[in-house]
mmCIF file of the N, C-alpha and C atoms, coordinates in Angstrom:
data_MODEL
# 
_entry.id   MODEL 
# 
loop_
_atom_site.group_PDB 
_atom_site.id 
_atom_site.type_symbol 
_atom_site.label_atom_id 
_atom_site.label_alt_id 
_atom_site.label_comp_id 
_atom_site.label_asym_id 
_atom_site.label_entity_id 
_atom_site.label_seq_id 
_atom_site.pdbx_PDB_ins_code 
_atom_site.Cartn_x 
_atom_site.Cartn_y 
_atom_site.Cartn_z 
_atom_site.occupancy 
_atom_site.B_iso_or_equiv 
_atom_site.pdbx_formal_charge 
_atom_site.auth_seq_id 
_atom_site.auth_comp_id 
_atom_site.auth_asym_id 
_atom_site.auth_atom_id 
_atom_site.pdbx_PDB_model_num 
ATOM 1   N N  . MET A 1 1  ? 0.673   -1.180 -0.121  1.00 0.00 ? 1  MET A N  1 
ATOM 2   C CA . MET A 1 1  ? -0.124  0.266  -0.103  1.00 0.00 ? 1  MET A CA 1 
ATOM 3   C C  . MET A 1 1  ? 1.129   1.352  0.223   1.00 0.00 ? 1  MET A C  1 
ATOM 4   N N  . LYS A 1 2  ? 1.925   1.320  0.797   1.00 0.00 ? 2  LYS A N  1 
ATOM 5   C CA . LYS A 1 2  ? 2.883   1.996  0.097   1.00 0.00 ? 2  LYS A CA 1 
ATOM 6   C C  . LYS A 1 2  ? 3.594   2.769  -0.941  1.00 0.00 ? 2  LYS A C  1 
ATOM 7   N N  . SER A 1 3  ? 3.848   1.841  -1.810  1.00 0.00 ? 3  SER A N  1 
ATOM 8   C CA . SER A 1 3  ? 4.525   1.677  -2.725  1.00 0.00 ? 3  SER A CA 1 
ATOM 9   C C  . SER A 1 3  ? 3.408   2.574  -3.931  1.00 0.00 ? 3  SER A C  1 
ATOM 10  N N  . SER A 1 4  ? 1.940   2.315  -3.276  1.00 0.00 ? 4  SER A N  1 
ATOM 11  C CA . SER A 1 4  ? 0.629   2.909  -4.473  1.00 0.00 ? 4  SER A CA 1 
ATOM 12  C C  . SER A 1 4  ? 0.999   4.599  -3.808  1.00 0.00 ? 4  SER A C  1 
ATOM 13  N N  . SER A 1 5  ? 0.825   4.911  -2.880  1.00 0.00 ? 5  SER A N  1 
ATOM 14  C CA . SER A 1 5  ? 1.081   6.261  -2.411  1.00 0.00 ? 5  SER A CA 1 
ATOM 15  C C  . SER A 1 5  ? 2.332   6.919  -3.128  1.00 0.00 ? 5  SER A C  1 
ATOM 16  N N  . ALA A 1 6  ? 3.314   6.288  -3.399  1.00 0.00 ? 6  ALA A N  1 
ATOM 17  C CA . ALA A 1 6  ? 4.397   6.526  -3.725  1.00 0.00 ? 6  ALA A CA 1 
ATOM 18  C C  . ALA A 1 6  ? 4.722   7.035  -5.558  1.00 0.00 ? 6  ALA A C  1 
ATOM 19  N N  . LEU A 1 7  ? 3.675   6.063  -5.656  1.00 0.00 ? 7  LEU A N  1 
ATOM 20  C CA . LEU A 1 7  ? 3.588   5.936  -6.944  1.00 0.00 ? 7  LEU A CA 1 
ATOM 21  C C  . LEU A 1 7  ? 2.229   7.050  -7.669  1.00 0.00 ? 7  LEU A C  1 
ATOM 22  N N  . ASN A 1 8  ? 1.237   7.624  -6.614  1.00 0.00 ? 8  ASN A N  1 
ATOM 23  C CA . ASN A 1 8  ? 0.854   8.909  -7.187  1.00 0.00 ? 8  ASN A CA 1 
ATOM 24  C C  . ASN A 1 8  ? 1.145   9.713  -6.649  1.00 0.00 ? 8  ASN A C  1 
ATOM 25  N N  . ILE A 1 9  ? 2.121   10.187 -6.238  1.00 0.00 ? 9  ILE A N  1 
ATOM 26  C CA . ILE A 1 9  ? 3.233   11.270 -6.026  1.00 0.00 ? 9  ILE A CA 1 
ATOM 27  C C  . ILE A 1 9  ? 3.912   11.542 -6.660  1.00 0.00 ? 9  ILE A C  1 
ATOM 28  N N  . GLY A 1 10 ? 4.138   10.301 -7.136  1.00 0.00 ? 10 GLY A N  1 
ATOM 29  C CA . GLY A 1 10 ? 5.788   10.124 -8.446  1.00 0.00 ? 10 GLY A CA 1 
ATOM 30  C C  . GLY A 1 10 ? 4.993   10.658 -9.873  1.00 0.00 ? 10 GLY A C  1 
ATOM 31  N N  . ILE A 1 11 ? 3.915   10.196 -10.099 1.00 0.00 ? 11 ILE A N  1 
ATOM 32  C CA . ILE A 1 11 ? 2.725   10.730 -11.210 1.00 0.00 ? 11 ILE A CA 1 
ATOM 33  C C  . ILE A 1 11 ? 2.674   11.803 -11.113 1.00 0.00 ? 11 ILE A C  1 
ATOM 34  N N  . ALA A 1 12 ? 1.935   12.605 -10.077 1.00 0.00 ? 12 ALA A N  1 
ATOM 35  C CA . ALA A 1 12 ? 1.378   13.736 -9.878  1.00 0.00 ? 12 ALA A CA 1 
ATOM 36  C C  . ALA A 1 12 ? 2.362   14.698 -10.084 1.00 0.00 ? 12 ALA A C  1 
ATOM 37  N N  . ALA A 1 13 ? 3.407   14.455 -9.578  1.00 0.00 ? 13 ALA A N  1 
ATOM 38  C CA . ALA A 1 13 ? 4.924   15.304 -9.980  1.00 0.00 ? 13 ALA A CA 1 
ATOM 39  C C  . ALA A 1 13 ? 5.049   15.686 -11.640 1.00 0.00 ? 13 ALA A C  1 
ATOM 40  N N  . VAL A 1 14 ? 5.263   14.344 -11.970 1.00 0.00 ? 14 VAL A N  1 
ATOM 41  C CA . VAL A 1 14 ? 5.547   14.501 -13.609 1.00 0.00 ? 14 VAL A CA 1 
ATOM 42  C C  . VAL A 1 14 ? 4.355   14.992 -13.774 1.00 0.00 ? 14 VAL A C  1 
ATOM 43  N N  . VAL A 1 15 ? 3.023   14.763 -13.608 1.00 0.00 ? 15 VAL A N  1 
ATOM 44  C CA . VAL A 1 15 ? 1.823   15.537 -14.208 1.00 0.00 ? 15 VAL A CA 1 
ATOM 45  C C  . VAL A 1 15 ? 2.378   17.371 -14.622 1.00 0.00 ? 15 VAL A C  1 
ATOM 46  N N  . PHE A 1 16 ? 2.400   17.653 -13.089 1.00 0.00 ? 16 PHE A N  1 
ATOM 47  C CA . PHE A 1 16 ? 2.556   19.443 -12.505 1.00 0.00 ? 16 PHE A CA 1 
ATOM 48  C C  . PHE A 1 16 ? 3.669   19.760 -12.977 1.00 0.00 ? 16 PHE A C  1 
ATOM 49  N N  . GLY A 1 17 ? 4.739   18.700 -13.523 1.00 0.00 ? 17 GLY A N  1 
ATOM 50  C CA . GLY A 1 17 ? 6.124   18.918 -14.004 1.00 0.00 ? 17 GLY A CA 1 
ATOM 51  C C  . GLY A 1 17 ? 5.675   19.530 -15.696 1.00 0.00 ? 17 GLY A C  1 
ATOM 52  N N  . LEU A 1 18 ? 5.164   18.941 -15.972 1.00 0.00 ? 18 LEU A N  1 
ATOM 53  C CA . LEU A 1 18 ? 4.854   18.758 -17.695 1.00 0.00 ? 18 LEU A CA 1 
ATOM 54  C C  . LEU A 1 18 ? 3.453   20.265 -17.845 1.00 0.00 ? 18 LEU A C  1 
ATOM 55  N N  . LEU A 1 19 ? 3.149   19.793 -16.769 1.00 0.00 ? 19 LEU A N  1 
ATOM 56  C CA . LEU A 1 19 ? 1.725   21.552 -17.029 1.00 0.00 ? 19 LEU A CA 1 
ATOM 57  C C  . LEU A 1 19 ? 2.572   22.670 -16.795 1.00 0.00 ? 19 LEU A C  1 
ATOM 58  N N  . GLY A 1 20 ? 3.509   22.365 -16.051 1.00 0.00 ? 20 GLY A N  1 
ATOM 59  C CA . GLY A 1 20 ? 4.154   23.646 -15.412 1.00 0.00 ? 20 GLY A CA 1 
ATOM 60  C C  . GLY A 1 20 ? 5.030   24.414 -17.293 1.00 0.00 ? 20 GLY A C  1 
ATOM 61  N N  . GLY A 1 21 ? 5.177   23.366 -17.299 1.00 0.00 ? 21 GLY A N  1 
ATOM 62  C CA . GLY A 1 21 ? 6.322   23.893 -18.962 1.00 0.00 ? 21 GLY A CA 1 
ATOM 63  C C  . GLY A 1 21 ? 5.511   24.380 -20.257 1.00 0.00 ? 21 GLY A C  1 
ATOM 64  N N  . CYS A 1 22 ? 3.982   24.294 -19.806 1.00 0.00 ? 22 CYS A N  1 
ATOM 65  C CA . CYS A 1 22 ? 2.902   24.775 -20.870 1.00 0.00 ? 22 CYS A CA 1 
ATOM 66  C C  . CYS A 1 22 ? 2.686   26.140 -21.092 1.00 0.00 ? 22 CYS A C  1 
ATOM 67  N N  . GLY A 1 23 ? 2.705   27.036 -21.860 1.00 0.00 ? 23 GLY A N  1 
ATOM 68  C CA . GLY A 1 23 ? 2.117   28.232 -22.001 1.00 0.00 ? 23 GLY A CA 1 
ATOM 69  C C  . GLY A 1 23 ? 3.292   28.932 -22.959 1.00 0.00 ? 23 GLY A C  1 
ATOM 70  N N  . GLN A 1 24 ? 3.054   30.302 -23.165 1.00 0.00 ? 24 GLN A N  1 
ATOM 71  C CA . GLN A 1 24 ? 3.576   31.236 -23.690 1.00 0.00 ? 24 GLN A CA 1 
ATOM 72  C C  . GLN A 1 24 ? 4.936   31.935 -22.598 1.00 0.00 ? 24 GLN A C  1 
ATOM 73  N N  . ALA A 1 25 ? 6.316   31.366 -23.164 1.00 0.00 ? 25 ALA A N  1 
ATOM 74  C CA . ALA A 1 25 ? 7.100   32.052 -22.601 1.00 0.00 ? 25 ALA A CA 1 
ATOM 75  C C  . ALA A 1 25 ? 7.499   33.622 -22.698 1.00 0.00 ? 25 ALA A C  1 
ATOM 76  N N  . GLY A 1 26 ? 8.251   34.298 -21.401 1.00 0.00 ? 26 GLY A N  1 
ATOM 77  C CA . GLY A 1 26 ? 8.398   35.506 -22.070 1.00 0.00 ? 26 GLY A CA 1 
ATOM 78  C C  . GLY A 1 26 ? 7.774   36.656 -21.291 1.00 0.00 ? 26 GLY A C  1 
ATOM 79  N N  . PRO A 1 27 ? 8.033   37.891 -21.077 1.00 0.00 ? 27 PRO A N  1 
ATOM 80  C CA . PRO A 1 27 ? 6.876   38.689 -20.614 1.00 0.00 ? 27 PRO A CA 1 
ATOM 81  C C  . PRO A 1 27 ? 5.635   39.078 -20.968 1.00 0.00 ? 27 PRO A C  1 
ATOM 82  N N  . LEU A 1 28 ? 4.686   39.096 -20.048 1.00 0.00 ? 28 LEU A N  1 
ATOM 83  C CA . LEU A 1 28 ? 3.326   39.745 -20.701 1.00 0.00 ? 28 LEU A CA 1 
ATOM 84  C C  . LEU A 1 28 ? 3.234   40.954 -21.152 1.00 0.00 ? 28 LEU A C  1 
ATOM 85  N N  . TYR A 1 29 ? 2.536   41.121 -22.284 1.00 0.00 ? 29 TYR A N  1 
ATOM 86  C CA . TYR A 1 29 ? 2.501   42.613 -22.575 1.00 0.00 ? 29 TYR A CA 1 
ATOM 87  C C  . TYR A 1 29 ? 1.069   43.304 -23.017 1.00 0.00 ? 29 TYR A C  1 
ATOM 88  N N  . LEU A 1 30 ? 0.173   44.248 -22.996 1.00 0.00 ? 30 LEU A N  1 
ATOM 89  C CA . LEU A 1 30 ? -0.565  44.598 -23.679 1.00 0.00 ? 30 LEU A CA 1 
ATOM 90  C C  . LEU A 1 30 ? -0.632  45.065 -24.718 1.00 0.00 ? 30 LEU A C  1 
ATOM 91  N N  . PRO A 1 31 ? -1.435  44.413 -25.830 1.00 0.00 ? 31 PRO A N  1 
ATOM 92  C CA . PRO A 1 31 ? -1.279  45.262 -27.184 1.00 0.00 ? 31 PRO A CA 1 
ATOM 93  C C  . PRO A 1 31 ? -0.946  46.561 -27.583 1.00 0.00 ? 31 PRO A C  1 
ATOM 94  N N  . LYS A 1 32 ? -0.083  46.946 -28.535 1.00 0.00 ? 32 LYS A N  1 
ATOM 95  C CA . LYS A 1 32 ? -0.794  48.741 -28.767 1.00 0.00 ? 32 LYS A CA 1 
ATOM 96  C C  . LYS A 1 32 ? -1.876  49.178 -29.390 1.00 0.00 ? 32 LYS A C  1 
ATOM 97  N N  . PRO A 1 33 ? -2.790  50.128 -28.957 1.00 0.00 ? 33 PRO A N  1 
ATOM 98  C CA . PRO A 1 33 ? -3.620  50.601 -29.557 1.00 0.00 ? 33 PRO A CA 1 
ATOM 99  C C  . PRO A 1 33 ? -3.469  50.407 -31.172 1.00 0.00 ? 33 PRO A C  1 
ATOM 100 N N  . PRO A 1 34 ? -4.374  50.832 -31.983 1.00 0.00 ? 34 PRO A N  1 
ATOM 101 C CA . PRO A 1 34 ? -4.114  50.789 -33.382 1.00 0.00 ? 34 PRO A CA 1 
ATOM 102 C C  . PRO A 1 34 ? -4.247  52.580 -33.668 1.00 0.00 ? 34 PRO A C  1 
ATOM 103 N N  . ALA A 1 35 ? -3.442  52.134 -34.470 1.00 0.00 ? 35 ALA A N  1 
ATOM 104 C CA . ALA A 1 35 ? -2.788  53.712 -35.402 1.00 0.00 ? 35 ALA A CA 1 
ATOM 105 C C  . ALA A 1 35 ? -3.568  54.936 -35.734 1.00 0.00 ? 35 ALA A C  1 
ATOM 106 N N  . LYS A 1 36 ? -3.782  56.004 -35.476 1.00 0.00 ? 36 LYS A N  1 
ATOM 107 C CA . LYS A 1 36 ? -4.630  57.185 -35.920 1.00 0.00 ? 36 LYS A CA 1 
ATOM 108 C C  . LYS A 1 36 ? -4.296  57.141 -38.000 1.00 0.00 ? 36 LYS A C  1 
ATOM 109 N N  . PRO A 1 37 ? -5.623  57.273 -38.123 1.00 0.00 ? 37 PRO A N  1 
ATOM 110 C CA . PRO A 1 37 ? -5.310  57.974 -39.563 1.00 0.00 ? 37 PRO A CA 1 
ATOM 111 C C  . PRO A 1 37 ? -4.647  59.250 -39.729 1.00 0.00 ? 37 PRO A C  1 
ATOM 112 N N  . ALA A 1 38 ? -3.612  58.906 -40.702 1.00 0.00 ? 38 ALA A N  1 
ATOM 113 C CA . ALA A 1 38 ? -2.852  60.248 -41.299 1.00 0.00 ? 38 ALA A CA 1 
ATOM 114 C C  . ALA A 1 38 ? -3.711  61.559 -41.334 1.00 0.00 ? 38 ALA A C  1 
ATOM 115 N N  . ALA A 1 39 ? -4.387  61.423 -42.016 1.00 0.00 ? 39 ALA A N  1 
ATOM 116 C CA . ALA A 1 39 ? -5.213  62.790 -42.236 1.00 0.00 ? 39 ALA A CA 1 
ATOM 117 C C  . ALA A 1 39 ? -6.951  62.394 -42.471 1.00 0.00 ? 39 ALA A C  1 
ATOM 118 N N  . PRO A 1 40 ? -7.380  63.392 -41.401 1.00 0.00 ? 40 PRO A N  1 
ATOM 119 C CA . PRO A 1 40 ? -8.616  62.769 -41.393 1.00 0.00 ? 40 PRO A CA 1 
ATOM 120 C C  . PRO A 1 40 ? -9.283  63.549 -42.619 1.00 0.00 ? 40 PRO A C  1 
ATOM 121 N N  . ALA A 1 41 ? -10.683 63.512 -42.460 1.00 0.00 ? 41 ALA A N  1 
ATOM 122 C CA . ALA A 1 41 ? -11.531 63.270 -43.842 1.00 0.00 ? 41 ALA A CA 1 
ATOM 123 C C  . ALA A 1 41 ? -11.983 64.939 -44.478 1.00 0.00 ? 41 ALA A C  1 
ATOM 124 N N  . ALA A 1 42 ? -11.998 65.716 -43.325 1.00 0.00 ? 42 ALA A N  1 
ATOM 125 C CA . ALA A 1 42 ? -12.302 67.257 -43.839 1.00 0.00 ? 42 ALA A CA 1 
ATOM 126 C C  . ALA A 1 42 ? -11.128 67.993 -44.458 1.00 0.00 ? 42 ALA A C  1 
ATOM 127 N N  . ALA A 1 43 ? -9.657  67.178 -43.974 1.00 0.00 ? 43 ALA A N  1 
ATOM 128 C CA . ALA A 1 43 ? -8.278  67.891 -44.327 1.00 0.00 ? 43 ALA A CA 1 
ATOM 129 C C  . ALA A 1 43 ? -8.454  68.141 -46.289 1.00 0.00 ? 43 ALA A C  1 
ATOM 130 N N  . LEU A 1 44 ? -9.062  66.879 -46.546 1.00 0.00 ? 44 LEU A N  1 
ATOM 131 C CA . LEU A 1 44 ? -8.983  66.845 -47.921 1.00 0.00 ? 44 LEU A CA 1 
ATOM 132 C C  . LEU A 1 44 ? -9.520  67.910 -48.546 1.00 0.00 ? 44 LEU A C  1 
ATOM 133 N N  . PRO A 1 45 ? -8.802  67.894 -49.709 1.00 0.00 ? 45 PRO A N  1 
ATOM 134 C CA . PRO A 1 45 ? -9.743  69.477 -50.978 1.00 0.00 ? 45 PRO A CA 1 
ATOM 135 C C  . PRO A 1 45 ? -11.236 68.826 -51.457 1.00 0.00 ? 45 PRO A C  1 
ATOM 136 N N  . PRO A 1 46 ? -12.087 69.356 -51.462 1.00 0.00 ? 46 PRO A N  1 
ATOM 137 C CA . PRO A 1 46 ? -13.364 68.782 -51.786 1.00 0.00 ? 46 PRO A CA 1 
ATOM 138 C C  . PRO A 1 46 ? -13.149 68.440 -53.149 1.00 0.00 ? 46 PRO A C  1 
ATOM 139 N N  . PRO A 1 47 ? -14.059 68.212 -53.696 1.00 0.00 ? 47 PRO A N  1 
ATOM 140 C CA . PRO A 1 47 ? -14.227 67.391 -55.140 1.00 0.00 ? 47 PRO A CA 1 
ATOM 141 C C  . PRO A 1 47 ? -14.725 67.967 -56.173 1.00 0.00 ? 47 PRO A C  1 
ATOM 142 N N  . PRO A 1 48 ? -13.723 67.531 -57.238 1.00 0.00 ? 48 PRO A N  1 
ATOM 143 C CA . PRO A 1 48 ? -14.274 68.627 -58.231 1.00 0.00 ? 48 PRO A CA 1 
ATOM 144 C C  . PRO A 1 48 ? -15.847 68.604 -58.832 1.00 0.00 ? 48 PRO A C  1 
ATOM 145 N N  . ALA A 1 49 ? -16.308 70.014 -59.196 1.00 0.00 ? 49 ALA A N  1 
ATOM 146 C CA . ALA A 1 49 ? -17.897 70.485 -59.239 1.00 0.00 ? 49 ALA A CA 1 
ATOM 147 C C  . ALA A 1 49 ? -17.914 69.361 -60.599 1.00 0.00 ? 49 ALA A C  1 
ATOM 148 N N  . SER A 1 50 ? -19.550 68.804 -60.521 1.00 0.00 ? 50 SER A N  1 
ATOM 149 C CA . SER A 1 50 ? -19.451 68.061 -62.126 1.00 0.00 ? 50 SER A CA 1 
ATOM 150 C C  . SER A 1 50 ? -19.990 69.125 -62.739 1.00 0.00 ? 50 SER A C  1 
ATOM 151 N N  . ILE A 1 51 ? -19.687 68.296 -64.321 1.00 0.00 ? 51 ILE A N  1 
ATOM 152 C CA . ILE A 1 51 ? -20.536 69.343 -65.091 1.00 0.00 ? 51 ILE A CA 1 
ATOM 153 C C  . ILE A 1 51 ? -21.548 69.130 -65.453 1.00 0.00 ? 51 ILE A C  1 
ATOM 154 N N  . PRO A 1 52 ? -22.710 69.837 -65.622 1.00 0.00 ? 52 PRO A N  1 
ATOM 155 C CA . PRO A 1 52 ? -23.928 69.785 -65.893 1.00 0.00 ? 52 PRO A CA 1 
ATOM 156 C C  . PRO A 1 52 ? -23.584 68.954 -68.015 1.00 0.00 ? 52 PRO A C  1 
ATOM 157 N N  . ALA A 1 53 ? -24.483 68.141 -67.575 1.00 0.00 ? 53 ALA A N  1 
ATOM 158 C CA . ALA A 1 53 ? -24.666 67.561 -69.131 1.00 0.00 ? 53 ALA A CA 1 
ATOM 159 C C  . ALA A 1 53 ? -25.307 68.577 -70.275 1.00 0.00 ? 53 ALA A C  1 
ATOM 160 N N  . ALA A 1 54 ? -24.522 68.812 -71.541 1.00 0.00 ? 54 ALA A N  1 
ATOM 161 C CA . ALA A 1 54 ? -25.302 69.261 -72.837 1.00 0.00 ? 54 ALA A CA 1 
ATOM 162 C C  . ALA A 1 54 ? -27.008 69.143 -72.743 1.00 0.00 ? 54 ALA A C  1 
ATOM 163 N N  . GLN A 1 55 ? -27.854 69.922 -73.195 1.00 0.00 ? 55 GLN A N  1 
ATOM 164 C CA . GLN A 1 55 ? -28.923 69.744 -73.556 1.00 0.00 ? 55 GLN A CA 1 
ATOM 165 C C  . GLN A 1 55 ? -29.706 69.865 -75.178 1.00 0.00 ? 55 GLN A C  1 
# 
């Protein structure tokens, strides 16, 4: 019966050791916010006036 407890402890140690190696290594960080547009739409020149069709 004593060997059964030792076996369970050994198996648990191996399982926890393997689970401890899972995941992404390295520092955690927050993603950067998206970049703002270079020029707002109001700063663009107005479109050319449409030419009326000849009748």
